[in-house]
C-alpha positions, 0 to 999 in steps of 0.5 A, a space after each residue: 696831162 691835158 686837162 683841157 675841157 675839149 680834151 675832157 669831152 674827147 676822152 669821156 666820149 672814148 670811154 663811152 665808145 670803148 665800154 659801151 655804157 648808157 648804150 641805146 642803140 645797136 648797130 650790126 655789120 655781118 658778124 659785129 656789133 656796135 653799142 652806140 649812143 642815139 644822141 651821139 650817132 643820130 645827132 651826126 647822121 642824117 640816115 641814123 637820125 631818120 631811122 631812130 626818130 620816124 615810126 620804123 622798125 629800127 626806132 622800135 628794136 633799137 637795132 640797125 643792120 648794116 650788113 650790106 656795107 663794107 664791114 671795115 668801113 662801117 667799123 671806121 664810121 663808128 669810131 669817127 663819131 666818137 674820136 672825130 678821126 679814123 685810122 687813128 690809134 691814139 690812146 687817151 686817158 680815161 675819163 674821171 668819171 669812169 677812173 675807177 673802172 679803169 682801175 678795177 680793170 688793171 687789177 684783174 689783169 694777169 701780171 707777166 711772167 718772170 723771164 728767168 732766162 738771163 739769170 745765171 746758174 752758178 752750178 751750171 756755170 761751174 760745170 762748164 768751166 770744169 767740162 773739156 771743150 769741144 774739139 772744132 770741126 774739121 776746116 772742111 766742114 767749116 767752109 760748107 757751113 759758111 758757104 751755106 749762110 752766103 748761099 741764101 742771097 736776098 730775092 732780086 729787087 726787081 721782083 718787089 713793086 717799089 714806090 718810085 717816081 716813074 712806072 714802066 709799062 706792065 704789058 711787056 713779058 719780061 715784067 710778068 714777075 713784078 706783077 706777080 710779086 705786086 699781088 703778093 704785097 697787096 695784103 700789106 699795102 699801107 696806102 688805105 686808097 680803097 678804104 678812104 674810098 669806102 669810108 667816103 661813100 658810106 659817108 655820103 650814103 649815111 648823110 654824114 658830110 665831116 666824114 665825107 670831107 675828112 675821108 676825101 682829105 685822107 684819100 688826096 694825101 694818100 693819093 700824093 704819097 701811094 700813087 704807084 700803090 698796088 691798090 690804085 687800080 682798084 681805088 680808081 674803079 671803086 671811085 667811078 662805081 661808088 659815087 655819082 658823076 656830079 660828085 667830083 670830091 674823089 674823082 677830081 683827085 683821080 684826074 689830078 693824079 693822072 695830070 701829074 704823072 701820066 705814066 700811070 696810065 701805061 700800066 697794065 692793071 690801070 690801062 684794064 680799068 680805064 678800058 672798063 670805065 668809059 667815064 674815066 676814059 672820056 675824062 681822061 681824053 678831055 684832060 689830054 687835049 686841055 679841056 676842062 673836065 667839070 
């Protein structure tokens, strides 16, 4: 067990985040509310510091409403305040100051039910030993049963969007099934490109430079690993709609992805975004002719 001062501090912050003890500020976002601590969040965010320091309604009521922002991005922003990261599921040991609460919570947990399915009943075993064996089914029936199993062939692999280095154009009619399959798998995409984009924009909006830098690093890593993700088109559109032109943090990552994989522009969804985003189209035109973008 790591008893270093840094680990002890992170455990204490994690406990404060989970338990909400000593909280003196409420952050609302749609249907969720978060009990936070002014000393922690206001010292990290210029916006929250100003909202709680001046003679504003938030300073008097102790409630800040962020319902206009993306709910998932707000949740990860608050998680970052206490864990210095987001999208991480690291479980820390409870702080020694609140260890008695963790023990009391464990005592209140309902014990797991016993699994008796593996226990053999001697009466049932004895009855099964003397019972006559059931006759085998006719050969024809057995053949039908096996044929019904082999008839269940897995779906064609071409109907699922693969993560391969080369992407073919999606404009042809022969790949319409691929696009439909990509839409079906969109909800289970694990690239989190859109989430990193929204966290980046939220960090810029609420003046959290360290979170903004972290979101950029995560976005760059996700773009390198999942450049052919179904979220790619929506992510690049979000980048150019949620950031201003001088902010090159995420835009340079997008341009680098097109430099490394120029075939991305030939896919139907990405090509549609390029047509609807003049700034992106102009930058890609400059890249094609070797002109510096920034």
